[in-house]
mmCIF entry with sequence, helices, sheets and N, C-alpha, C, O atoms, coordinates in Angstrom:
data_MODEL
# 
_entry.id   MODEL 
# 
_entity.id                         1 
_entity.type                       polymer 
_entity.pdbx_number_of_molecules   1 
# 
_entity_poly.entity_id                      1 
_entity_poly.type                           'polypeptide(L)' 
_entity_poly.nstd_linkage                   no 
_entity_poly.nstd_monomer                   no 
_entity_poly.pdbx_seq_one_letter_code       MRKKLFTSESVTEGHPDKLCDQISDAILDAAF 
_entity_poly.pdbx_seq_one_letter_code_can   MRKKLFTSESVTEGHPDKLCDQISDAILDAAF 
_entity_poly.pdbx_strand_id                 A 
# 
loop_
_entity_poly_seq.entity_id 
_entity_poly_seq.num 
_entity_poly_seq.mon_id 
_entity_poly_seq.hetero 
1 1  MET n 
1 2  ARG n 
1 3  LYS n 
1 4  LYS n 
1 5  LEU n 
1 6  PHE n 
1 7  THR n 
1 8  SER n 
1 9  GLU n 
1 10 SER n 
1 11 VAL n 
1 12 THR n 
1 13 GLU n 
1 14 GLY n 
1 15 HIS n 
1 16 PRO n 
1 17 ASP n 
1 18 LYS n 
1 19 LEU n 
1 20 CYS n 
1 21 ASP n 
1 22 GLN n 
1 23 ILE n 
1 24 SER n 
1 25 ASP n 
1 26 ALA n 
1 27 ILE n 
1 28 LEU n 
1 29 ASP n 
1 30 ALA n 
1 31 ALA n 
1 32 PHE n 
# 
_struct_asym.id          A 
_struct_asym.entity_id   1 
# 
loop_
_struct_conf.conf_type_id 
_struct_conf.id 
_struct_conf.pdbx_PDB_helix_id 
_struct_conf.beg_label_comp_id 
_struct_conf.beg_label_asym_id 
_struct_conf.beg_label_seq_id 
_struct_conf.pdbx_beg_PDB_ins_code 
_struct_conf.end_label_comp_id 
_struct_conf.end_label_asym_id 
_struct_conf.end_label_seq_id 
_struct_conf.pdbx_end_PDB_ins_code 
_struct_conf.beg_auth_comp_id 
_struct_conf.beg_auth_asym_id 
_struct_conf.beg_auth_seq_id 
_struct_conf.end_auth_comp_id 
_struct_conf.end_auth_asym_id 
_struct_conf.end_auth_seq_id 
_struct_conf.pdbx_PDB_helix_class 
_struct_conf.details 
_struct_conf.pdbx_PDB_helix_length 
HELX_P HELX_P1 AA1 ARG A 2  ? THR A 12 ? ARG A 2  THR A 12 1 ? 11 
HELX_P HELX_P2 AA2 ASP A 17 ? ALA A 31 ? ASP A 17 ALA A 31 1 ? 15 
# 
_struct_conf_type.id          HELX_P 
_struct_conf_type.criteria    ? 
_struct_conf_type.reference   ? 
# 
loop_
_atom_site.group_PDB 
_atom_site.id 
_atom_site.type_symbol 
_atom_site.label_atom_id 
_atom_site.label_alt_id 
_atom_site.label_comp_id 
_atom_site.label_asym_id 
_atom_site.label_entity_id 
_atom_site.label_seq_id 
_atom_site.pdbx_PDB_ins_code 
_atom_site.Cartn_x 
_atom_site.Cartn_y 
_atom_site.Cartn_z 
_atom_site.occupancy 
_atom_site.B_iso_or_equiv 
_atom_site.pdbx_formal_charge 
_atom_site.auth_seq_id 
_atom_site.auth_comp_id 
_atom_site.auth_asym_id 
_atom_site.auth_atom_id 
_atom_site.pdbx_PDB_model_num 
ATOM 1   N N  . MET A 1 1  ? 72.993 24.594 -31.558 1.00 0.00 ? 1  MET A N  1 
ATOM 2   C CA . MET A 1 1  ? 74.351 24.676 -31.044 1.00 0.00 ? 1  MET A CA 1 
ATOM 3   C C  . MET A 1 1  ? 75.354 24.364 -32.150 1.00 0.00 ? 1  MET A C  1 
ATOM 4   O O  . MET A 1 1  ? 76.322 25.093 -32.366 1.00 0.00 ? 1  MET A O  1 
ATOM 5   N N  . ARG A 1 2  ? 75.098 23.284 -32.824 1.00 0.00 ? 2  ARG A N  1 
ATOM 6   C CA . ARG A 1 2  ? 76.070 22.838 -33.918 1.00 0.00 ? 2  ARG A CA 1 
ATOM 7   C C  . ARG A 1 2  ? 76.073 23.903 -35.027 1.00 0.00 ? 2  ARG A C  1 
ATOM 8   O O  . ARG A 1 2  ? 77.128 24.174 -35.601 1.00 0.00 ? 2  ARG A O  1 
ATOM 9   N N  . LYS A 1 3  ? 74.944 24.499 -35.333 1.00 0.00 ? 3  LYS A N  1 
ATOM 10  C CA . LYS A 1 3  ? 74.911 25.476 -36.423 1.00 0.00 ? 3  LYS A CA 1 
ATOM 11  C C  . LYS A 1 3  ? 75.758 26.685 -36.086 1.00 0.00 ? 3  LYS A C  1 
ATOM 12  O O  . LYS A 1 3  ? 76.437 27.243 -36.948 1.00 0.00 ? 3  LYS A O  1 
ATOM 13  N N  . LYS A 1 4  ? 75.714 27.088 -34.813 1.00 0.00 ? 4  LYS A N  1 
ATOM 14  C CA . LYS A 1 4  ? 76.530 28.220 -34.385 1.00 0.00 ? 4  LYS A CA 1 
ATOM 15  C C  . LYS A 1 4  ? 78.010 27.881 -34.539 1.00 0.00 ? 4  LYS A C  1 
ATOM 16  O O  . LYS A 1 4  ? 78.799 28.726 -34.963 1.00 0.00 ? 4  LYS A O  1 
ATOM 17  N N  . LEU A 1 5  ? 78.391 26.643 -34.196 1.00 0.00 ? 5  LEU A N  1 
ATOM 18  C CA . LEU A 1 5  ? 79.758 26.228 -34.320 1.00 0.00 ? 5  LEU A CA 1 
ATOM 19  C C  . LEU A 1 5  ? 80.245 26.328 -35.787 1.00 0.00 ? 5  LEU A C  1 
ATOM 20  O O  . LEU A 1 5  ? 81.275 26.934 -36.082 1.00 0.00 ? 5  LEU A O  1 
ATOM 21  N N  . PHE A 1 6  ? 79.454 25.702 -36.691 1.00 0.00 ? 6  PHE A N  1 
ATOM 22  C CA . PHE A 1 6  ? 79.856 25.747 -38.090 1.00 0.00 ? 6  PHE A CA 1 
ATOM 23  C C  . PHE A 1 6  ? 79.869 27.167 -38.627 1.00 0.00 ? 6  PHE A C  1 
ATOM 24  O O  . PHE A 1 6  ? 80.741 27.508 -39.426 1.00 0.00 ? 6  PHE A O  1 
ATOM 25  N N  . THR A 1 7  ? 78.909 28.020 -38.205 1.00 0.00 ? 7  THR A N  1 
ATOM 26  C CA . THR A 1 7  ? 78.832 29.369 -38.657 1.00 0.00 ? 7  THR A CA 1 
ATOM 27  C C  . THR A 1 7  ? 80.094 30.139 -38.195 1.00 0.00 ? 7  THR A C  1 
ATOM 28  O O  . THR A 1 7  ? 80.690 30.863 -38.993 1.00 0.00 ? 7  THR A O  1 
ATOM 29  N N  . SER A 1 8  ? 80.488 29.996 -36.967 1.00 0.00 ? 8  SER A N  1 
ATOM 30  C CA . SER A 1 8  ? 81.625 30.721 -36.442 1.00 0.00 ? 8  SER A CA 1 
ATOM 31  C C  . SER A 1 8  ? 82.946 30.271 -37.202 1.00 0.00 ? 8  SER A C  1 
ATOM 32  O O  . SER A 1 8  ? 83.849 31.066 -37.466 1.00 0.00 ? 8  SER A O  1 
ATOM 33  N N  . GLU A 1 9  ? 82.973 28.956 -37.522 1.00 0.00 ? 9  GLU A N  1 
ATOM 34  C CA . GLU A 1 9  ? 84.129 28.423 -38.251 1.00 0.00 ? 9  GLU A CA 1 
ATOM 35  C C  . GLU A 1 9  ? 84.222 29.095 -39.636 1.00 0.00 ? 9  GLU A C  1 
ATOM 36  O O  . GLU A 1 9  ? 85.311 29.451 -40.086 1.00 0.00 ? 9  GLU A O  1 
ATOM 37  N N  . SER A 1 10 ? 83.078 29.260 -40.296 1.00 0.00 ? 10 SER A N  1 
ATOM 38  C CA . SER A 1 10 ? 83.018 29.840 -41.614 1.00 0.00 ? 10 SER A CA 1 
ATOM 39  C C  . SER A 1 10 ? 83.361 31.338 -41.561 1.00 0.00 ? 10 SER A C  1 
ATOM 40  O O  . SER A 1 10 ? 83.998 31.866 -42.473 1.00 0.00 ? 10 SER A O  1 
ATOM 41  N N  . VAL A 1 11 ? 82.943 31.997 -40.512 1.00 0.00 ? 11 VAL A N  1 
ATOM 42  C CA . VAL A 1 11 ? 83.229 33.447 -40.301 1.00 0.00 ? 11 VAL A CA 1 
ATOM 43  C C  . VAL A 1 11 ? 84.758 33.614 -40.124 1.00 0.00 ? 11 VAL A C  1 
ATOM 44  O O  . VAL A 1 11 ? 85.327 34.573 -40.646 1.00 0.00 ? 11 VAL A O  1 
ATOM 45  N N  . THR A 1 12 ? 85.402 32.734 -39.427 1.00 0.00 ? 12 THR A N  1 
ATOM 46  C CA . THR A 1 12 ? 86.844 32.854 -39.243 1.00 0.00 ? 12 THR A CA 1 
ATOM 47  C C  . THR A 1 12 ? 87.561 32.748 -40.536 1.00 0.00 ? 12 THR A C  1 
ATOM 48  O O  . THR A 1 12 ? 88.620 33.353 -40.703 1.00 0.00 ? 12 THR A O  1 
ATOM 49  N N  . GLU A 1 13 ? 87.008 31.972 -41.501 1.00 0.00 ? 13 GLU A N  1 
ATOM 50  C CA . GLU A 1 13 ? 87.589 31.844 -42.815 1.00 0.00 ? 13 GLU A CA 1 
ATOM 51  C C  . GLU A 1 13 ? 87.365 33.073 -43.659 1.00 0.00 ? 13 GLU A C  1 
ATOM 52  O O  . GLU A 1 13 ? 88.013 33.237 -44.692 1.00 0.00 ? 13 GLU A O  1 
ATOM 53  N N  . GLY A 1 14 ? 86.431 33.971 -43.228 1.00 0.00 ? 14 GLY A N  1 
ATOM 54  C CA . GLY A 1 14 ? 86.223 35.187 -43.898 1.00 0.00 ? 14 GLY A CA 1 
ATOM 55  C C  . GLY A 1 14 ? 85.056 35.182 -44.876 1.00 0.00 ? 14 GLY A C  1 
ATOM 56  O O  . GLY A 1 14 ? 85.004 36.007 -45.789 1.00 0.00 ? 14 GLY A O  1 
ATOM 57  N N  . HIS A 1 15 ? 84.097 34.233 -44.683 1.00 0.00 ? 15 HIS A N  1 
ATOM 58  C CA . HIS A 1 15 ? 82.958 34.140 -45.569 1.00 0.00 ? 15 HIS A CA 1 
ATOM 59  C C  . HIS A 1 15 ? 81.841 35.113 -45.109 1.00 0.00 ? 15 HIS A C  1 
ATOM 60  O O  . HIS A 1 15 ? 81.724 35.386 -43.914 1.00 0.00 ? 15 HIS A O  1 
ATOM 61  N N  . PRO A 1 16 ? 81.079 35.600 -45.984 1.00 0.00 ? 16 PRO A N  1 
ATOM 62  C CA . PRO A 1 16 ? 79.909 36.507 -45.618 1.00 0.00 ? 16 PRO A CA 1 
ATOM 63  C C  . PRO A 1 16 ? 78.928 35.712 -44.757 1.00 0.00 ? 16 PRO A C  1 
ATOM 64  O O  . PRO A 1 16 ? 78.890 34.482 -44.781 1.00 0.00 ? 16 PRO A O  1 
ATOM 65  N N  . ASP A 1 17 ? 78.133 36.475 -43.993 1.00 0.00 ? 17 ASP A N  1 
ATOM 66  C CA . ASP A 1 17 ? 77.171 35.817 -43.060 1.00 0.00 ? 17 ASP A CA 1 
ATOM 67  C C  . ASP A 1 17 ? 76.200 34.955 -43.800 1.00 0.00 ? 17 ASP A C  1 
ATOM 68  O O  . ASP A 1 17 ? 75.946 33.815 -43.409 1.00 0.00 ? 17 ASP A O  1 
ATOM 69  N N  . LYS A 1 18 ? 75.624 35.509 -44.917 1.00 0.00 ? 18 LYS A N  1 
ATOM 70  C CA . LYS A 1 18 ? 74.619 34.733 -45.689 1.00 0.00 ? 18 LYS A CA 1 
ATOM 71  C C  . LYS A 1 18 ? 75.165 33.461 -46.200 1.00 0.00 ? 18 LYS A C  1 
ATOM 72  O O  . LYS A 1 18 ? 74.503 32.424 -46.166 1.00 0.00 ? 18 LYS A O  1 
ATOM 73  N N  . LEU A 1 19 ? 76.450 33.529 -46.706 1.00 0.00 ? 19 LEU A N  1 
ATOM 74  C CA . LEU A 1 19 ? 77.055 32.335 -47.262 1.00 0.00 ? 19 LEU A CA 1 
ATOM 75  C C  . LEU A 1 19 ? 77.275 31.256 -46.182 1.00 0.00 ? 19 LEU A C  1 
ATOM 76  O O  . LEU A 1 19 ? 76.977 30.083 -46.404 1.00 0.00 ? 19 LEU A O  1 
ATOM 77  N N  . CYS A 1 20 ? 77.788 31.654 -45.038 1.00 0.00 ? 20 CYS A N  1 
ATOM 78  C CA . CYS A 1 20 ? 78.071 30.645 -43.986 1.00 0.00 ? 20 CYS A CA 1 
ATOM 79  C C  . CYS A 1 20 ? 76.750 30.135 -43.449 1.00 0.00 ? 20 CYS A C  1 
ATOM 80  O O  . CYS A 1 20 ? 76.677 28.999 -42.979 1.00 0.00 ? 20 CYS A O  1 
ATOM 81  N N  . ASP A 1 21 ? 75.716 30.933 -43.504 1.00 0.00 ? 21 ASP A N  1 
ATOM 82  C CA . ASP A 1 21 ? 74.422 30.411 -43.120 1.00 0.00 ? 21 ASP A CA 1 
ATOM 83  C C  . ASP A 1 21 ? 73.948 29.280 -44.029 1.00 0.00 ? 21 ASP A C  1 
ATOM 84  O O  . ASP A 1 21 ? 73.455 28.252 -43.564 1.00 0.00 ? 21 ASP A O  1 
ATOM 85  N N  . GLN A 1 22 ? 74.109 29.496 -45.355 1.00 0.00 ? 22 GLN A N  1 
ATOM 86  C CA . GLN A 1 22 ? 73.783 28.517 -46.341 1.00 0.00 ? 22 GLN A CA 1 
ATOM 87  C C  . GLN A 1 22 ? 74.649 27.238 -46.167 1.00 0.00 ? 22 GLN A C  1 
ATOM 88  O O  . GLN A 1 22 ? 74.180 26.108 -46.300 1.00 0.00 ? 22 GLN A O  1 
ATOM 89  N N  . ILE A 1 23 ? 75.935 27.494 -45.862 1.00 0.00 ? 23 ILE A N  1 
ATOM 90  C CA . ILE A 1 23 ? 76.862 26.337 -45.654 1.00 0.00 ? 23 ILE A CA 1 
ATOM 91  C C  . ILE A 1 23 ? 76.428 25.540 -44.456 1.00 0.00 ? 23 ILE A C  1 
ATOM 92  O O  . ILE A 1 23 ? 76.315 24.317 -44.540 1.00 0.00 ? 23 ILE A O  1 
ATOM 93  N N  . SER A 1 24 ? 76.180 26.197 -43.337 1.00 0.00 ? 24 SER A N  1 
ATOM 94  C CA . SER A 1 24 ? 75.787 25.471 -42.141 1.00 0.00 ? 24 SER A CA 1 
ATOM 95  C C  . SER A 1 24 ? 74.474 24.724 -42.392 1.00 0.00 ? 24 SER A C  1 
ATOM 96  O O  . SER A 1 24 ? 74.324 23.586 -41.947 1.00 0.00 ? 24 SER A O  1 
ATOM 97  N N  . ASP A 1 25 ? 73.514 25.349 -43.102 1.00 0.00 ? 25 ASP A N  1 
ATOM 98  C CA . ASP A 1 25 ? 72.278 24.689 -43.405 1.00 0.00 ? 25 ASP A CA 1 
ATOM 99  C C  . ASP A 1 25 ? 72.514 23.439 -44.260 1.00 0.00 ? 25 ASP A C  1 
ATOM 100 O O  . ASP A 1 25 ? 71.891 22.404 -44.024 1.00 0.00 ? 25 ASP A O  1 
ATOM 101 N N  . ALA A 1 26 ? 73.399 23.528 -45.238 1.00 0.00 ? 26 ALA A N  1 
ATOM 102 C CA . ALA A 1 26 ? 73.777 22.407 -46.088 1.00 0.00 ? 26 ALA A CA 1 
ATOM 103 C C  . ALA A 1 26 ? 74.388 21.249 -45.242 1.00 0.00 ? 26 ALA A C  1 
ATOM 104 O O  . ALA A 1 26 ? 74.074 20.075 -45.438 1.00 0.00 ? 26 ALA A O  1 
ATOM 105 N N  . ILE A 1 27 ? 75.263 21.637 -44.307 1.00 0.00 ? 27 ILE A N  1 
ATOM 106 C CA . ILE A 1 27 ? 75.908 20.661 -43.467 1.00 0.00 ? 27 ILE A CA 1 
ATOM 107 C C  . ILE A 1 27 ? 74.857 19.976 -42.606 1.00 0.00 ? 27 ILE A C  1 
ATOM 108 O O  . ILE A 1 27 ? 74.879 18.755 -42.457 1.00 0.00 ? 27 ILE A O  1 
ATOM 109 N N  . LEU A 1 28 ? 73.930 20.757 -42.033 1.00 0.00 ? 28 LEU A N  1 
ATOM 110 C CA . LEU A 1 28 ? 72.886 20.158 -41.217 1.00 0.00 ? 28 LEU A CA 1 
ATOM 111 C C  . LEU A 1 28 ? 71.991 19.242 -42.042 1.00 0.00 ? 28 LEU A C  1 
ATOM 112 O O  . LEU A 1 28 ? 71.589 18.165 -41.601 1.00 0.00 ? 28 LEU A O  1 
ATOM 113 N N  . ASP A 1 29 ? 71.696 19.702 -43.245 1.00 0.00 ? 29 ASP A N  1 
ATOM 114 C CA . ASP A 1 29 ? 70.834 18.834 -44.158 1.00 0.00 ? 29 ASP A CA 1 
ATOM 115 C C  . ASP A 1 29 ? 71.539 17.574 -44.457 1.00 0.00 ? 29 ASP A C  1 
ATOM 116 O O  . ASP A 1 29 ? 70.904 16.519 -44.438 1.00 0.00 ? 29 ASP A O  1 
ATOM 117 N N  . ALA A 1 30 ? 72.857 17.596 -44.745 1.00 0.00 ? 30 ALA A N  1 
ATOM 118 C CA . ALA A 1 30 ? 73.577 16.437 -45.038 1.00 0.00 ? 30 ALA A CA 1 
ATOM 119 C C  . ALA A 1 30 ? 73.680 15.484 -43.840 1.00 0.00 ? 30 ALA A C  1 
ATOM 120 O O  . ALA A 1 30 ? 73.651 14.261 -43.983 1.00 0.00 ? 30 ALA A O  1 
ATOM 121 N N  . ALA A 1 31 ? 73.804 16.103 -42.634 1.00 0.00 ? 31 ALA A N  1 
ATOM 122 C CA . ALA A 1 31 ? 73.920 15.298 -41.397 1.00 0.00 ? 31 ALA A CA 1 
ATOM 123 C C  . ALA A 1 31 ? 72.650 14.521 -41.140 1.00 0.00 ? 31 ALA A C  1 
ATOM 124 O O  . ALA A 1 31 ? 72.671 13.359 -40.736 1.00 0.00 ? 31 ALA A O  1 
ATOM 125 N N  . PHE A 1 32 ? 71.511 15.217 -41.396 1.00 0.00 ? 32 PHE A N  1 
ATOM 126 C CA . PHE A 1 32 ? 70.250 14.587 -41.185 1.00 0.00 ? 32 PHE A CA 1 
ATOM 127 C C  . PHE A 1 32 ? 69.731 13.783 -42.436 1.00 0.00 ? 32 PHE A C  1 
ATOM 128 O O  . PHE A 1 32 ? 68.652 13.192 -42.385 1.00 0.00 ? 32 PHE A O  1 
# 
């Protein structure tokens, strides 16, 4: 659920899908 939230936020900023996937993964890694 959280990953989708971060991903949609990145998409609104205009980032490519692959990039926002990496960003959300990095955020999740940092959170855990």
